[in-house]
DOTITI-537077 format. One record per atom (N, C-alpha, C, O): x negated, y, z; residue in one letter. Coordinates in steps of 0.1 Angstrom, whole numbers, padded with zeros to 4 digits, always signed. Layout:
N
XYZA...
//
This chain:
327
+1842+1737-1601M+1855+1732-1603M+1856+1723-1615M+1852+1727-1626M+1860+1710-1613R+1860+1700-1624R+1873+1702-1632R+1883+1705-1627R+1871+1700-1645T+1882+1701-1654T+1890+1688-1655T+1885+1678-1650T+1902+1688-1661A+1910+1676-1662A+1902+1665-1671A+1903+1653-1668A+1894+1671-1681E+1887+1662-1689E+1876+1655-1681E+1872+1643-1683E+1870+1663-1671G+1860+1657-1662G+1866+1646-1654G+1859+1636-1651G+1878+1649-1649H+1885+1639-1641H+1887+1626-1649H+1885+1615-1644H+1891+1628-1662G+1893+1616-1671G+1881+1608-1673G+1881+1596-1673G+1869+1615-1675D+1857+1608-1677D+1853+1600-1664D+1848+1589-1665D+1855+1606-1653Q+1852+1599-1640Q+1861+1587-1638Q+1856+1577-1634Q+1873+1588-1641N+1882+1577-1640N+1878+1565-1649N+1879+1553-1645N+1874+1569-1661Q+1870+1558-1671Q+1857+1551-1665Q+1856+1539-1667Q+1848+1559-1660L+1836+1553-1654L+1839+1544-1642L+1833+1533-1641L+1849+1549-1634N+1853+1540-1623N+1859+1527-1627N+1856+1516-1622N+1867+1528-1638R+1873+1515-1643R+1863+1506-1649R+1863+1494-1647R+1853+1512-1656R+1842+1504-1662R+1834+1497-1650R+1830+1485-1652R+1832+1504-1640A+1824+1499-1629A+1832+1487-1622A+1826+1477-1618A+1845+1489-1621T+1853+1479-1615T+1853+1466-1623T+1851+1455-1618T+1854+1468-1637I+1854+1457-1646I+1840+1449-1645I+1840+1437-1644I+1829+1457-1645E+1816+1451-1644E+1814+1443-1631E+1808+1433-1631E+1820+1449-1620T+1819+1442-1607T+1826+1429-1608T+1821+1418-1602T+1838+1429-1614L+1846+1416-1615L+1839+1406-1624L+1839+1394-1620L+1833+1411-1635E+1826+1402-1643E+1814+1396-1636E+1811+1384-1638E+1807+1404-1628L+1795+1399-1621L+1800+1389-1610L+1793+1379-1608L+1811+1391-1604R+1816+1381-1594R+1820+1368-1601R+1817+1357-1596R+1826+1369-1613Q+1829+1357-1620Q+1816+1349-1624Q+1816+1337-1623Q+1806+1357-1629L+1793+1350-1632L+1787+1343-1620L+1782+1332-1621L+1788+1350-1609L+1782+1345-1596L+1790+1332-1592L+1784+1323-1588L+1803+1333-1594S+1812+1321-1591S+1808+1309-1599S+1807+1298-1594S+1807+1312-1612V+1803+1301-1621V+1789+1295-1618V+1787+1283-1618V+1780+1304-1614A+1766+1300-1611A+1766+1291-1598A+1759+1281-1597A+1774+1296-1588V+1775+1288-1576V+1781+1275-1578V+1777+1265-1573V+1792+1274-1587G+1798+1262-1590G+1789+1252-1597G+1788+1240-1594G+1781+1258-1606A+1771+1250-1614A+1760+1244-1604A+1756+1233-1605A+1756+1253-1595A+1746+1248-1585A+1751+1237-1577A+1744+1228-1573A+1764+1238-1573A+1770+1228-1565A+1771+1215-1572A+1770+1204-1566A+1773+1216-1586A+1774+1203-1594A+1761+1197-1597A+1760+1186-1601A+1750+1205-1595T+1736+1200-1598T+1732+1191-1587T+1733+1194-1575T+1727+1179-1590P+1723+1169-1580P+1713+1175-1571P+1703+1181-1575P+1715+1173-1558S+1706+1179-1548S+1693+1170-1547S+1695+1158-1544S+1682+1176-1549G+1669+1168-1547G+1666+1158-1557G+1658+1149-1555G+1673+1158-1569L+1670+1148-1579L+1657+1151-1587L+1656+1162-1593L+1648+1142-1587S+1635+1145-1593S+1634+1137-1606S+1642+1128-1609S+1623+1140-1613G+1620+1132-1625G+1618+1117-1622G+1621+1108-1629G+1611+1115-1610K+1609+1102-1605K+1621+1094-1602K+1623+1082-1605K+1631+1101-1597D+1644+1095-1594D+1651+1091-1607D+1657+1080-1608D+1651+1100-1617A+1657+1097-1629A+1651+1084-1636A+1657+1076-1641A+1637+1084-1635A+1630+1072-1641A+1633+1060-1633A+1634+1049-1639A+1635+1061-1620F+1639+1049-1612F+1653+1044-1617F+1655+1032-1618F+1662+1053-1619I+1676+1049-1623I+1675+1041-1637I+1681+1031-1639I+1667+1047-1646Q+1666+1041-1659Q+1659+1027-1659Q+1664+1018-1665Q+1649+1026-1650K+1642+1013-1649K+1651+1003-1642K+1651+0991-1646K+1659+1007-1632A+1667+0998-1624A+1679+0993-1634A+1683+0982-1632A+1683+1002-1642D+1694+0998-1652D+1689+0987-1661D+1696+0977-1664D+1677+0989-1666S+1671+0979-1675S+1669+0966-1667S+1671+0955-1672S+1665+0967-1654G+1663+0955-1646G+1676+0947-1644G+1676+0935-1644G+1687+0954-1642D+1700+0948-1640D+1704+0940-1653D+1709+0929-1652D+1702+0947-1664I+1705+0940-1677I+1697+0928-1678I+1702+0917-1683I+1684+0928-1675L+1675+0917-1676L+1680+0905-1667L+1681+0894-1671L+1684+0909-1655E+1688+0898-1645E+1701+0891-1651E+1702+0879-1650E+1710+0899-1656V+1723+0893-1661V+1720+0885-1673V+1725+0874-1675V+1711+0890-1682T+1708+0882-1694T+1701+0869-1691T+1705+0859-1697T+1691+0869-1682L+1684+0857-1678L+1694+0847-1671L+1693+0835-1673L+1702+0853-1663G+1712+0844-1655G+1721+0837-1665G+1724+0825-1663G+1725+0844-1676Q+1734+0837-1686Q+1726+0827-1694Q+1731+0816-1697Q+1713+0830-1697L+1704+0821-1704L+1702+0808-1696L+1701+0797-1702L+1701+0809-1683A+1699+0798-1674A+1710+0787-1676A+1708+0776-1674A+1722+0792-1679Q+1733+0782-1680Q+1732+0773-1691Q+1738+0762-1691Q+1724+0776-1701T+1721+0768-1713T+1707+0762-1713T+1706+0750-1717T+1697+0769-1708N+1684+0765-1709N+1678+0757-1697N+1669+0750-1698N+1684+0759-1685A+1680+0752-1673A+1685+0738-1672A+1695+0735-1678A+1677+0730-1665S+1682+0716-1663S+1685+0714-1648S+1692+0705-1644S+1679+0723-1639S+1682+0722-1625S+1695+0728-1621S+1698+0740-1625S+1703+0721-1614T+1716+0727-1610T+1714+0738-1600T+1722+0748-1599T+1703+0737-1592Q+1699+0748-1583Q+1696+0761-1591Q+1701+0771-1587Q+1689+0760-1601V+1685+0771-1609V+1697+0777-1617V+1699+0789-1618V+1706+0768-1622K+1718+0772-1629K+1727+0780-1619K+1732+0791-1622K+1728+0775-1607S+1737+0782-1597S+1731+0795-1593S+1738+0805-1592S+1718+0796-1590A+1712+0808-1587A+1713+0818-1598A+1715+0830-1596A+1711+0813-1611G+1713+0822-1622G+1727+0828-1623G+1728+0840-1627G+1737+0820-1621A+1751+0824-1621A+1753+0835-1611A+1761+0845-1613A+1747+0834-1599K+1748+0844-1589K+1742+0857-1593K+1747+0868-1590K+1730+0856-1601M+1724+0868-1606M+1733+0876-1615M+1734+0888-1615M+1741+0868-1623V+1750+0874-1633V+1761+0882-1625V+1764+0894-1628V+1766+0876-1615T+1777+0882-1607T+1772+0895-1600T+1778+0905-1601T+1761+0893-1592D+1756+0903-1583D+1750+0915-1591D+1753+0927-1588D+1742+0912-1601H+1736+0923-1609H+1745+0930-1618H+1743+0942-1622H+1756+0924-1622S+1767+0931-1629S+1773+0941-1620S+1776+0952-1625S+1776+0937-1608A+1782+0946-1598A+1772+0958-1595A+1776+0969-1594A+1760+0954-1593M+1750+0964-1590M+1748+0974-1601M+1746+0986-1599M+1749+0969-1614R+1747+0978-1625R+1759+0988-1626R+1758+0999-1630R+1771+0983-1623T+1783+0991-1623T+1781+1003-1613T+1784+1014-1617T+1776+1000-1601A+1774+1010-1591A+1763+1020-1596A+1764+1032-1594A+1753+1015-1602L+1742+1023-1607L+1747+1032-1618L+1743+1044-1618L+1755+1027-1627E+1760+1035-1638E+1769+1046-1633E+1768+1058-1638E+1777+1043-1623Q+1785+1054-1617Q+1777+1065-1611Q+1780+1077-1612Q+1766+1061-1604A+1757+1071-1598A+1750+1079-1608A+1749+1091-1607A+1746+1072-1619A+1739+1079-1630A+1748+1090-1636A+1743+1101-1639A+1760+1086-1639T+1770+1096-1644T+1772+1108-1635T+1772+1119-1640T+1773+1105-1622Q+1775+1115-1612Q+1763+1125-1612Q+1765+1137-1610Q+1751+1119-1614L+1739+1127-1613L+1735+1132-1626L+1725+1140-1627L+1742+1129-1637G+1739+1135-1650G+1727+1128-1656G+1720+1135-1664G+1724+1116-1652V+1712+1109-1658V+1717+1099-1669V+1726+1091-1666V+1711+1100-1681T+1715+1091-1692T+1707+1079-1692T+1695+1079-1692T+1713+1067-1692T+1706+1054-1693T+1707+1049-1707T+1716+1052-1714T+1697+1041-1710A+1696+1036-1724A+1707+1025-1727A+1711+1024-1739A+1711+1018-1717G+1721+1008-1719G+1716+0995-1725G+1723+0987-1730G+1703+0994-1725Q+1696+0982-1730Q+1683+0981-1722Q+1678+0990-1715Q+1677+0969-1724M+1664+0966-1717M+1652+0974-1723M+1652+0976-1735M+1643+0977-1715D+1631+0984-1720D+1622+0973-1726D+1625+0961-1724D+1612+0976-1734P+1604+0966-1741P+1598+0955-1732P+1597+0944-1736P+1593+0959-1720Q+1587+0950-1711Q+1598+0939-1707Q+1594+0927-1706Q+1610+0943-1703D+1620+0934-1699D+1625+0925-1711D+1627+0913-1709D+1626+0931-1722Q+1630+0924-1734Q+1619+0913-1737Q+1623+0902-1742Q+1607+0916-1735A+1596+0906-1738A+1597+0894-1729A+1595+0883-1732A+1602+0897-1716E+1604+0886-1707E+1615+0877-1711E+1614+0864-1710E+1626+0883-1716V+1637+0875-1721V+1632+0866-1733V+1635+0854-1734V+1625+0872-1742N+1620+0865-1754N+1611+0853-1749N+1612+0842-1755N+1603+0855-1739R+1594+0844-1734R+1602+0833-1729R+1599+0821-1732R+1612+0836-1720L+1619+0825-1714L+1629+0819-1723L+1633+0807-1722L+1634+0826-1734N+1643+0821-1743N+1637+0809-1751N+1645+0801-1756N+1624+0809-1752G+1617+0798-1759G+1615+0785-1751G+1609+0776-1756G+1620+0785-1738L+1618+0774-1729L+1631+0767-1726L+1641+0773-1725L+1630+0754-1723T+1642+0746-1719T+1638+0736-1708T+1626+0734-1706T+1647+0730-1702G+1645+0720-1692G+1636+0724-1680G+1637+0736-1676G+1628+0716-1675T+1620+0719-1663T+1610+0730-1666T+1606+0738-1657T+1606+0731-1679A+1596+0742-1682A+1603+0756-1680A+1597+0765-1675A+1616+0757-1684F+1624+0769-1682F+1626+0771-1667F+1624+0782-1661F+1630+0760-1660D+1632+0761-1645D+1620+0766-1638D+1622+0775-1629D+1609+0761-1641E+1596+0765-1634E+1593+0780-1637E+1590+0788-1628E+1594+0784-1650A+1590+0797-1654A+1600+0807-1649A+1596+0818-1644A+1613+0804-1650Y+1624+0813-1646Y+1624+0816-1631Y+1624+0827-1626Y+1623+0805-1623S+1624+0806-1609S+1611+0813-1603S+1612+0821-1594S+1600+0810-1609T+1588+0817-1605T+1588+0832-1608T+1584+0840-1600T+1593+0835-1620F+1595+0849-1623F+1605+0856-1614F+1603+0868-1610F+1616+0850-1611M+1626+0856-1602M+1620+0859-1588M+1624+0869-1582M+1612+0850-1583V+1606+0853-1570V+1597+0865-1571V+1598+0874-1563V+1588+0865-1581K+1579+0877-1583K+1587+0890-1585K+1584+0900-1580K+1598+0889-1594D+1605+0901-1598D+1613+0906-1586D+1614+0918-1584D+1619+0897-1577H+1627+0903-1566H+1618+0908-1555H+1622+0917-1547H+1606+0903-1554K+1596+0909-1544K+1593+0923-1549K+1593+0932-1540K+1591+0925-1562K+1589+0938-1567K+1601+0947-1565K+1600+0959-1562K+1613+0942-1568D+1625+0950-1566D+1627+0954-1552D+1630+0966-1550D+1625+0946-1542V+1626+0949-1528V+1617+0961-1525V+1620+0970-1518V+1604+0960-1530S+1594+0970-1528S+1598+0983-1534S+1597+0994-1528S+1603+0983-1547D+1606+0995-1554D+1618+1002-1548D+1619+1014-1547D+1629+0994-1545F+1641+1000-1539F+1638+1006-1525F+1643+1016-1521F+1630+0999-1517T+1626+1004-1504T+1618+1017-1505T+1621+1027-1498T+1609+1018-1515K+1601+1030-1517K+1610+1041-1521K+1609+1053-1517K+1619+1038-1531E+1629+1049-1535E+1638+1054-1524E+1640+1066-1523E+1642+1045-1516S+1651+1048-1505S+1644+1057-1495S+1650+1067-1489S+1631+1055-1493Q+1623+1063-1483Q+1618+1076-1489Q+1616+1085-1481Q+1617+1077-1502T+1611+1089-1508T+1621+1099-1514T+1618+1111-1515T+1632+1094-1519T+1642+1103-1525T+1649+1112-1515T+1651+1108-1504T+1652+1124-1520S+1659+1133-1511S+1673+1135-1516S+1681+1142-1511S+1677+1127-1526N+1690+1127-1532N+1699+1117-1524N+1696+1105-1523N+1710+1122-1518A+1719+1114-1510A+1725+1103-1517A+1726+1092-1511A+1729+1105-1529T+1735+1094-1537T+1725+1082-1539T+1729+1071-1537T+1713+1085-1543L+1703+1075-1545L+1699+1068-1532L+1697+1056-1532L+1698+1076-1522K+1695+1070-1509K+1705+1060-1504K+1702+1049-1499K+1718+1063-1506S+1728+1054-1503S+1728+1042-1512S+1730+1030-1507S+1726+1044-1525L+1726+1033-1535L+1715+1023-1532L+1718+1011-1531L+1703+1028-1530T+1692+1019-1527T+1693+1012-1514T+1690+1000-1512T+1698+1019-1504S+1700+1013-1490S+1710+1001-1491S+1708+0991-1485S+1720+1003-1499D+1730+0992-1501D+1725+0980-1508D+1729+0969-1506D+1716+0983-1518A+1711+0972-1527A+1700+0964-1520A+1699+0952-1523A+1692+0970-1511I+1681+0963-1505I+1684+0949-1499I+1678+0939-1501I+1695+0949-1490P+1698+0936-1484P+1702+0925-1494P+1700+0913-1493P+1709+0930-1505I+1713+0920-1516I+1700+0915-1523I+1699+0903-1525I+1691+0923-1526L+1679+0919-1532L+1670+0910-1523L+1664+0901-1528L+1671+0912-1510Q+1664+0904-1501Q+1670+0890-1500Q+1663+0880-1499Q+1684+0889-1501Q+1691+0877-1502Q+1687+0869-1515Q+1685+0857-1514Q+1686+0877-1526H+1682+0870-1538H+1668+0865-1537H+1665+0854-1542H+1659+0872-1531L+1645+0867-1530L+1645+0854-1522L+1638+0844-1526L+1652+0853-1511S+1653+0841-1503S+1659+0829-1511S+1654+0818-1511S+1670+0833-1519L+1676+0823-1527L+1666+0817-1537L+1666+0805-1540L+1658+0826-1544W+1649+0821-1554W+1637+0814-1548W+1632+0805-1554W+1633+0818-1536Q+1622+0810-1530Q+1627+0796-1526Q+1619+0786-1528Q+1640+0795-1522D+1645+0782-1519D+1647+0773-1532D+1646+0761-1532D+1649+0780-1543S+1652+0773-1556S+1639+0771-1565S+1640+0764-1574S+1629+0778-1561Q+1617+0778-1570Q+1611+0764-1571Q+1610+0757-1562Q+1608+0761-1584L+1602+0748-1587L+1590+0751-1595L+1590+0758-1606L+1579+0745-1591T+1566+0747-1598T+1562+0735-1605T+1567+0724-1602T+1552+0736-1614A+1547+0724-1621A+1541+0714-1611A+1542+0702-1613A+1535+0719-1600K+1529+0711-1590K+1541+0703-1583K+1539+0691-1580K+1552+0709-1580D+1563+0702-1574D+1568+0691-1583D+1571+0680-1579D+1570+0694-1596V+1574+0684-1606V+1565+0672-1606V+1569+0660-1606V+1552+0675-1607A+1542+0664-1607A+1543+0656-1594A+1541+0643-1594A+1545+0662-1583W+1545+0656-1570W+1558+0646-1569W+1556+0635-1565W+1569+0651-1574V+1581+0643-1574V+1579+0630-1583V+1582+0619-1579V+1573+0632-1595Q+1571+0621-1604Q+1561+0611-1598Q+1563+0599-1599Q+1551+0616-1591K+1541+0607-1585K+1547+0599-1573K+1544+0588-1572K+1555+0606-1565T+1561+0600-1554T+1571+0589-1558T+1573+0579-1552T+1578+0592-1570N+1587+0582-1575N+1580+0569-1578N+1584+0558-1575N+1568+0570-1585S+1560+0558-1588S+1555+0551-1576S+1555+0539-1575S+1552+0559-1566S+1547+0553-1553S+1558+0545-1546S+1555+0534-1541S+1570+0550-1546N+1581+0543-1541N+1584+0530-1548N+1586+0519-1542N+1583+0530-1562L+1584+0518-1570L+1574+0508-1566L+1576+0496-1565L+1561+0513-1564L+1550+0504-1561L+1553+0497-1547L+1550+0485-1546L+1557+0505-1538E+1559+0500-1524E+1570+0489-1525E+1568+0478-1518E+1580+0491-1532V+1591+0481-1533V+1586+0468-1540V+1589+0457-1535V+1579+0470-1551Q+1574+0458-1558Q+1564+0450-1551Q+1563+0438-1552Q+1555+0457-1544L+1545+0450-1535L+1552+0443-1524L+1548+0432-1520L+1562+0449-1518G+1570+0443-1507G+1577+0430-1512G+1578+0420-1505G+1582+0431-1524Q+1588+0419-1530Q+1578+0408-1533Q+1580+0396-1531Q+1566+0412-1538L+1556+0403-1541L+1551+0396-1528L+1547+0384-1528L+1551+0403-1517A+1546+0397-1504A+1555+0385-1500A+1550+0377-1493A+1567+0385-1504Q+1576+0374-1500Q+1572+0361-1507Q+1575+0350-1502Q+1564+0361-1518T+1560+0349-1524T+1545+0347-1522T+1540+0336-1521T+1537+0358-1522N+1522+0356-1522N+1516+0356-1508N+1505+0351-1506N+1524+0362-1498A+1518+0362-1484A+1521+0349-1477A+1530+0342-1480A+1513+0346-1467T+1515+0335-1458T+1518+0339-1444T+1524+0331-1436T+1513+0351-1440N+1515+0356-1426N+1529+0361-1425N+1534+0369-1433N+1536+0356-1414A+1550+0360-1412A+1552+0375-1410A+1561+0381-1414A+1542+0381-1403D+1543+0396-1400D+1541+0404-1413D+1547+0414-1415D+1532+0399-1422V+1530+0406-1435V+1543+0405-1443V+1547+0415-1449V+1550+0393-1443K+1562+0391-1451K+1573+0401-1445K+1580+0407-1453K+1574+0402-1432A+1584+0410-1425A+1581+0425-1428A+1591+0432-1431A+1569+0429-1427A+1565+0443-1430A+1568+0446-1445A+1573+0457-1448A+1565+0437-1453G+1567+0439-1468G+1582+0440-1470G+1586+0448-1479G+1591+0432-1464A+1605+0433-1465A+1610+0447-1461A+1619+0453-1467A+1604+0452-1450K+1608+0465-1445K+1605+0476-1456K+1612+0486-1457K+1593+0474-1462M+1589+0484-1473M+1600+0484-1484M+1603+0494-1490M+1605+0472-1488V+1615+0471-1498V+1627+0479-1494V+1633+0487-1502V+1632+0477-1482T+1644+0484-1477T+1642+0499-1476T+1649+0507-1481T+1631+0503-1469D+1629+0518-1466D+1625+0525-1479D+1630+0537-1481D+1617+0520-1487H+1612+0527-1499H+1623+0527-1511H+1623+0535-1519H+1632+0517-1510S+1643+0517-1519S+1652+0529-1515S+1657+0536-1524S+1655+0531-1502A+1663+0542-1498A+1656+0555-1501A+1663+0564-1505A+1643+0556-1498A+1636+0568-1501A+1636+0571-1516A+1638+0583-1520A+1635+0561-1524G+1636+0563-1539G+1649+0568-1543G+1650+0576-1553G+1660+0563-1537A+1674+0567-1541A+1676+0582-1537A+1682+0590-1545A+1671+0586-1525T+1672+0600-1522T+1664+0609-1531T+1668+0620-1535T+1652+0604-1534L+1643+0612-1543L+1650+0613-1557L+1649+0624-1563L+1656+0603-1562A+1663+0603-1575A+1674+0613-1575A+1677+0621-1584A+1682+0614-1564Q+1693+0624-1562Q+1687+0638-1563Q+1692+0647-1570Q+1676+0641-1555D+1670+0654-1555D+1664+0657-1569D+1665+0669-1574D+1658+0647-1575A+1652+0650-1588A+1663+0654-1598A+1661+0662-1607A+1675+0647-1598A+1686+0650-1607A+1691+0665-1604A+1693+0672-1614A+1691+0669-1592T+1695+0682-1588T+1685+0692-1594T+1689+0703-1599T+1672+0689-1593L+1662+0697-1598L+1659+0696-1613L+1651+0704-1618L+1666+0687-1619G+1665+0686-1634G+1652+0679-1638G+1647+0681-1649G+1646+0671-1629I+1634+0664-1631I+1637+0650-1636I+1644+0642-1629I+1631+0646-1647T+1633+0632-1653T+1623+0623-1646T+1611+0625-1646T+1629+0612-1641L+1620+0602-1635L+1619+0589-1644L+1628+0586-1651L+1607+0583-1643S+1605+0571-1651S+1608+0559-1642S+1607+0559-1630S+1613+0548-1649N+1615+0535-1642N+1603+0527-1642N+1603+0516-1636N+1592+0532-1647D+1580+0524-1648D+1569+0530-1638D+1570+0542-1635D+1560+0522-1634L+1549+0526-1626L+1539+0535-1634L+1538+0533-1646L+1532+0544-1627S+1522+0551-1633S+1510+0541-1637S+1510+0530-1632S+1501+0545-1645T+1490+0536-1650T+1482+0531-1638T+1479+0519-1637T+1479+0540-1628S+1471+0536-1617S+1479+0527-1607S+1473+0518-1602S+1492+0530-1605D+1500+0521-1597D+1502+0508-1603D+1503+0498-1596D+1504+0507-1616Q+1505+0494-1623Q+1492+0486-1621Q+1493+0474-1620Q+1481+0492-1622A+1468+0485-1620A+1467+0479-1606A+1462+0468-1604A+1472+0487-1596T+1472+0482-1582T+1481+0470-1581T+1477+0460-1575T+1493+0470-1587L+1502+0459-1586L+1496+0447-1593L+1497+0436-1588L+1490+0449-1604N+1483+0438-1612N+1472+0431-1603N+1471+0419-1603N+1465+0439-1596R+1454+0434-1587R+1460+0425-1576R+1454+0414-1574R+1471+0429-1570F+1477+0420-1559F+1484+0408-1565F+1486+0398-1557F+1488+0409-1577Q+1495+0397-1583Q+1486+0385-1584Q+1490+0374-1584Q+1473+0388-1584N+1463+0377-1586N+1458+0372-1572N+1449+0363-1572N+1464+0377-1561L+1460+0373-1548L+1471+0365-1541L+1482+0367-1543L+1467+0355-1533T+1477+0347-1525T+1471+0344-1512T+1459+0346-1509T+1479+0339-1503G+1475+0334-1490G+1469+0345-1481G+1473+0356-1481G+1459+0341-1474S+1453+0351-1464S+1446+0362-1471S+1445+0373-1466S+1440+0360-1483K+1434+0370-1491K+1444+0381-1494K+1442+0393-1493K+1456+0377-1498F+1467+0386-1501F+1471+0394-1488F+1472+0406-1488F+1472+0386-1477D+1477+0392-1464D+1468+0403-1460D+1472+0414-1456D+1455+0401-1460V+1445+0411-1455V+1444+0423-1465V+1444+0434-1461V+1443+0419-1478A+1441+0430-1488A+1454+0439-1489A+1452+0451-1489A+1465+0433-1488Y+1478+0440-1489Y+1480+0449-1477Y+1483+0461-1478Y+1477+0443-1465S+1478+0451-1452S+1469+0462-1452S+1472+0473-1448S+1456+0460-1456S+1446+0470-1456S+1450+0482-1466S+1449+0493-1462S+1455+0478-1477F+1460+0488-1487F+1471+0496-1481F+1472+0508-1483F+1480+0489-1475M+1492+0496-1469M+1488+0507-1458M+1494+0517-1457M+1478+0503-1451V+1473+0513-1441V+1467+0525-1448V+1471+0537-1444V+1458+0523-1457S+1452+0534-1464S+1462+0542-1473S+1461+0554-1473S+1471+0535-1479D+1481+0541-1487D+1490+0550-1479D+1494+0561-1484D+1494+0546-1467H+1504+0554-1459H+1497+0566-1453H+1503+0576-1450H+1484+0564-1450K+1476+0576-1445K+1476+0587-1456K+1478+0598-1454K+1473+0582-1468K+1473+0591-1480K+1487+0597-1482K+1488+0609-1485K+1497+0589-1481A+1511+0594-1483A+1515+0605-1473A+1521+0615-1477A+1511+0603-1461I+1514+0612-1450I+1507+0626-1453I+1514+0636-1452I+1495+0625-1457A+1487+0637-1461A+1494+0644-1473A+1495+0657-1473A+1498+0637-1483D+1504+0642-1495D+1518+0649-1491D+1521+0660-1496D+1526+0642-1483F+1539+0648-1479F+1537+0660-1471F+1545+0670-1472F+1527+0660-1462R+1525+0672-1454R+1520+0684-1462R+1525+0695-1460R+1512+0681-1472R+1507+0692-1481R+1519+0697-1489R+1520+0710-1491R+1527+0689-1494E+1538+0693-1502E+1548+0701-1494E+1553+0712-1498E+1550+0697-1482N+1559+0704-1473N+1554+0718-1470N+1562+0727-1468N+1541+0719-1468K+1535+0732-1465K+1535+0742-1477K+1536+0754-1475K+1533+0736-1489T+1531+0745-1500T+1543+0748-1508T+1544+0759-1514T+1553+0739-1509T+1565+0741-1517T+1574+0751-1510T+1574+0752-1497T+1582+0759-1518T+1592+0768-1512T+1606+0762-1515T+1616+0768-1511T+1606+0751-1523N+1619+0746-1527N+1626+0739-1515N+1620+0731-1509N+1638+0743-1513S+1645+0739-1501S+1648+0724-1501S+1647+0717-1490S+1651+0718-1512L+1653+0703-1513L+1640+0696-1510L+1641+0686-1503L+1629+0700-1515L+1617+0693-1513L+1612+0695-1499L+1605+0687-1493L+1615+0707-1493K+1611+0709-1479K+1618+0699-1470K+1612+0693-1461K+1631+0697-1473T+1639+0688-1465T+1635+0674-1467T+1633+0666-1458T+1632+0670-1480L+1628+0657-1483L+1615+0653-1476L+1614+0642-1470L+1605+0661-1477T+1593+0658-1471T+1594+0658-1455T+1588+0649-1449T+1601+0667-1450S+1603+0667-1435S+1609+0655-1430S+1606+0649-1420S+1619+0650-1438D+1627+0638-1434D+1618+0625-1435D+1620+0616-1428D+1609+0625-1445N+1602+0613-1448N+1589+0611-1440N+1584+0600-1438N+1583+0622-1435I+1570+0621-1428I+1571+0612-1416I+1562+0604-1414I+1582+0613-1407P+1582+0604-1396P+1584+0589-1400P+1579+0581-1393P+1591+0587-1411V+1592+0573-1416V+1579+0568-1420V+1575+0556-1417V+1572+0576-1427L+1558+0572-1432L+1549+0569-1420L+1541+0560-1421L+1550+0577-1410Q+1542+0575-1398Q+1545+0562-1391Q+1536+0555-1386Q+1558+0559-1391S+1562+0546-1384S+1557+0534-1393S+1553+0524-1387S+1557+0536-1406H+1551+0526-1415H+1536+0524-1412H+1531+0513-1412H+1529+0535-1411L+1515+0534-1408L+1512+0526-1395L+1504+0517-1395L+1520+0529-1385T+1518+0522-1372T+1521+0507-1374T+1514+0499-1369T+1532+0504-1381L+1535+0490-1384L+1524+0483-1391L+1521+0472-1388L+1518+0489-1401W+1508+0482-1409W+1495+0481-1402W+1487+0472-1404W+1492+0491-1393Q+1480+0489-1385Q+1481+0477-1376Q+1471+0470-1374Q+1493+0475-1371T+1495+0463-1362T+1495+0450-1371T+1489+0440-1367T+1501+0451-1382T+1502+0440-1391T+1488+0435-1397T+1486+0423-1398T+1480+0445-1399L+1466+0442-1404L+1459+0434-1394L+1452+0424-1397L+1460+0437-1381Q+1454+0429-1371Q+1459+0415-1371Q+1451+0405-1368Q+1472+0413-1373S+1478+0400-1373S+1473+0392-1386S+1470+0380-1385S+1471+0399-1397A+1467+0393-1409A+1452+0388-1408A+1448+0378-1414A+1445+0395-1400K+1431+0391-1397K+1429+0381-1387K+1418+0376-1384K+1441+0377-1380G+1441+0367-1370G+1436+0372-1357G+1431+0365-1348G+1438+0385-1355K+1434+0391-1342K+1446+0393-1332K+1444+0398-1321K
//
């Protein structure tokens, strides 16, 4: 038979057990809540991706702003401005995701990205345009690859959604920069073509006084008309691309002009017509090569539009040469 004191001890034990059960339930509740707040499937690789992507967005914005002062090409300035807008928005979305996932970002560029800014900051004009657009093509190819890889490998729903949304934008950027890319080879080609147009016009004008064959005079007049128009279009595109053109012939083209200035009559007719045949064959090959190798949209269009004209000139001069030879 239990005493009253025994009953009291038992009641106290029961109360203590009840309290401990409640405390355990509270701890379990807190633990469950904490687990729910912990990002699902977030790995160290995911966190590193977020931090690198944040630095990349800052880099894109910084370079896009730099382009507004250092670039000479309106194409490059426009593409740079789009990078500022798009990557600012992308960084906002990334920062929101980072906060949600408990990932701390540095809020500044990593040393590698800062070094790229430092390199481009020292360039202006076409040198900046070439280096910046070339880097943007390379950088966005890497971005598309990195974001695609992260989208396929992460098990975190937030990151999977973020990267999936960003990939089409980055692909658009890649296409934009490929269309805007300007290389040193492109610049040299534009400047060389400008001199060639000037030579064609001046030789066509010279033919009006030095030639005796009517067909040669007529073909020369057509060169003045067509190559003046081609030169005007090239000048417009060069201005858009920020390429400075000279009003003078290149050294080699000036030497060619000097050679024909010393010829008259039938000698001029045959020599000029022969040169026009060989020169237009070379021009067609040069334009086809530039069309195939350049990614710049303006130069793609320019070369595509001019190749048929140059081919018609070649046919004209092949016929004119026969006339100049008296055949």
